[in-house]
C-alpha positions as CSV (number, residue, x, y, z in Angstrom):
1,X,6.6,-146.6,-106.0
2,X,8.2,-148.6,-102.8
3,X,11.8,-147.7,-102.5
4,X,14.4,-149.7,-100.0
5,X,17.7,-148.1,-98.2
6,X,19.8,-150.6,-95.8
7,X,23.0,-149.2,-93.6
8,X,24.2,-150.9,-91.2
9,X,24.8,-148.4,-87.1
10,X,26.4,-148.5,-84.4
11,X,23.6,-150.5,-82.9
12,X,22.5,-152.7,-86.2
13,X,21.5,-152.9,-89.6
14,X,18.2,-150.4,-90.9
15,X,15.7,-150.5,-93.5
16,X,14.4,-148.0,-94.7
17,X,10.9,-147.9,-96.6
18,X,9.5,-145.0,-98.6
19,X,6.3,-144.3,-101.1
20,X,6.1,-141.1,-102.5
21,X,8.7,-139.1,-100.7
22,X,7.1,-140.9,-97.2
23,X,8.8,-143.3,-95.0
24,X,6.8,-145.9,-94.9
25,X,9.2,-148.5,-92.4
26,X,12.0,-147.8,-90.4
27,X,13.4,-151.0,-88.6
28,X,16.0,-152.8,-87.4
29,X,16.7,-156.0,-89.9
30,X,20.4,-158.7,-90.8
31,X,19.8,-157.5,-94.8
32,X,22.9,-156.4,-96.3
33,X,23.9,-153.2,-96.7
34,X,22.0,-152.0,-100.0
35,X,21.8,-148.4,-101.6
36,X,20.1,-146.6,-103.4
37,X,20.1,-143.4,-104.8
38,X,17.5,-141.7,-103.2
39,X,17.1,-137.9,-101.9
40,X,14.1,-138.4,-99.8
41,X,15.5,-142.0,-98.0
42,X,19.8,-141.1,-98.1
43,X,18.2,-137.5,-95.9
44,X,16.1,-140.4,-93.8
45,X,19.2,-142.1,-92.9
46,X,21.5,-138.5,-92.1
47,X,18.7,-137.9,-89.2
48,X,19.4,-141.9,-87.7
49,X,23.4,-141.1,-87.8
50,X,23.1,-137.5,-86.5
51,X,20.4,-138.9,-84.6
52,X,22.7,-142.2,-83.0
53,X,25.7,-140.3,-82.7
54,X,23.5,-137.3,-80.4
55,X,23.7,-134.0,-82.3
56,X,19.7,-134.8,-83.5
57,X,17.0,-134.2,-81.0
58,X,14.4,-133.6,-83.7
59,X,13.7,-135.5,-87.0
60,X,12.4,-133.8,-90.2
61,X,11.6,-136.4,-92.8
62,X,7.5,-136.8,-93.2
63,X,6.0,-140.5,-91.9
64,X,3.7,-142.2,-92.9
65,X,3.1,-145.1,-91.4
66,X,0.7,-148.1,-92.7
67,X,-2.1,-149.3,-89.9
68,X,-4.8,-148.7,-88.3
69,X,-6.7,-145.8,-86.6
70,X,-6.4,-146.8,-83.3
71,X,-2.1,-148.0,-84.1
72,X,-2.1,-144.3,-85.9
73,X,-3.9,-142.7,-82.9
74,X,-1.0,-144.6,-80.6
75,X,2.1,-143.6,-83.2
76,X,0.9,-140.3,-83.4
77,X,1.0,-139.8,-79.4
78,X,5.0,-141.6,-79.2
79,X,6.0,-138.9,-81.6
80,X,4.8,-136.5,-78.8
81,X,7.3,-137.7,-76.6
82,X,9.5,-135.5,-75.7
83,X,13.9,-136.6,-76.2
84,X,15.0,-137.4,-72.8
85,X,11.7,-138.2,-71.9
86,X,10.3,-141.9,-71.1
87,X,5.5,-142.3,-70.7
88,X,4.8,-146.1,-69.2
89,X,1.5,-147.5,-70.9
90,X,-0.7,-146.6,-68.8
91,X,0.9,-142.6,-68.3
92,X,0.2,-142.5,-72.5
93,X,-3.5,-143.6,-72.7
94,X,-4.2,-141.4,-69.7
95,X,-1.3,-137.9,-71.6
96,X,-3.2,-139.0,-75.2
97,X,-6.5,-139.4,-74.1
98,X,-6.1,-143.0,-75.9
99,X,-7.9,-146.1,-73.7
100,X,-6.3,-149.6,-73.3
101,X,-2.8,-149.6,-71.8
102,X,-2.5,-153.2,-72.7
103,X,-3.3,-151.9,-76.8
104,X,-1.2,-148.9,-76.5
105,X,1.6,-152.1,-75.8
106,X,0.2,-153.9,-79.0
107,X,0.2,-151.2,-81.4
108,X,3.4,-149.5,-80.0
109,X,4.9,-153.1,-80.8
110,X,3.2,-152.7,-84.5
111,X,4.8,-149.5,-84.7
112,X,6.2,-149.6,-88.3
113,X,8.9,-146.7,-87.6
114,X,11.4,-147.3,-84.8
115,X,13.8,-144.4,-83.6
116,X,11.9,-141.1,-85.3
117,X,8.2,-142.1,-84.6
118,X,10.2,-143.2,-80.4
119,X,8.5,-146.1,-79.2
120,X,11.4,-147.1,-77.3
121,X,10.7,-144.3,-74.5
122,X,7.4,-145.8,-73.4
123,X,8.5,-148.7,-70.7
124,X,6.4,-149.9,-68.2
125,X,4.6,-148.5,-64.6
126,X,7.3,-150.2,-63.0
127,X,10.4,-148.1,-64.4
128,X,11.5,-151.2,-66.3
129,X,12.0,-151.9,-70.1
130,X,9.3,-153.6,-71.0
131,X,9.2,-155.1,-74.3
132,X,10.8,-154.0,-77.8
133,X,10.7,-155.0,-81.4
134,X,14.1,-154.3,-81.8
135,X,15.2,-156.1,-78.7
136,X,16.1,-155.3,-75.4
137,X,19.7,-154.6,-76.0
138,X,18.6,-151.9,-78.8
139,X,16.1,-150.2,-76.8
140,X,18.6,-149.9,-73.8
141,X,21.3,-148.4,-75.9
142,X,18.4,-145.5,-76.9
143,X,17.7,-144.9,-73.7
144,X,21.2,-144.3,-72.9
145,X,21.9,-142.5,-75.5
146,X,19.7,-139.8,-74.9
147,X,20.4,-140.1,-71.1
148,X,17.6,-141.9,-69.9
149,X,17.7,-144.2,-66.5
150,X,15.7,-147.2,-66.1
151,X,15.1,-150.3,-63.4
């Protein structure tokens, strides 16, 4: 069974979905707040709010993103990009031995667990932001929160 929680943050509303005490989705949404009495989802919410207020740099919640084997490899690589650091799609491919930086970009765009799987830390090779499925305004805010400058 899947459970859902929607809550407001300083950068927009976030919808969390869990299944079997593992996070399967964290996405920006326009939905209204929706609260459930779920210990795991409340922990996820708490950790995201701590990250957004600057007091958390790593997440401890268990993840189970749904995707292809290639997408999961890319998402695993994203989790290897430290707080306050960025990589280009090309550098990410080199660092994590993943072929095809365009394919890496496509997998990033399908990341079902934003913020916690930090696809916002991947920027274009020329130092510009590139894309972000949550919106470039949110990517900018997340990078600035981590003290990252960009072109």
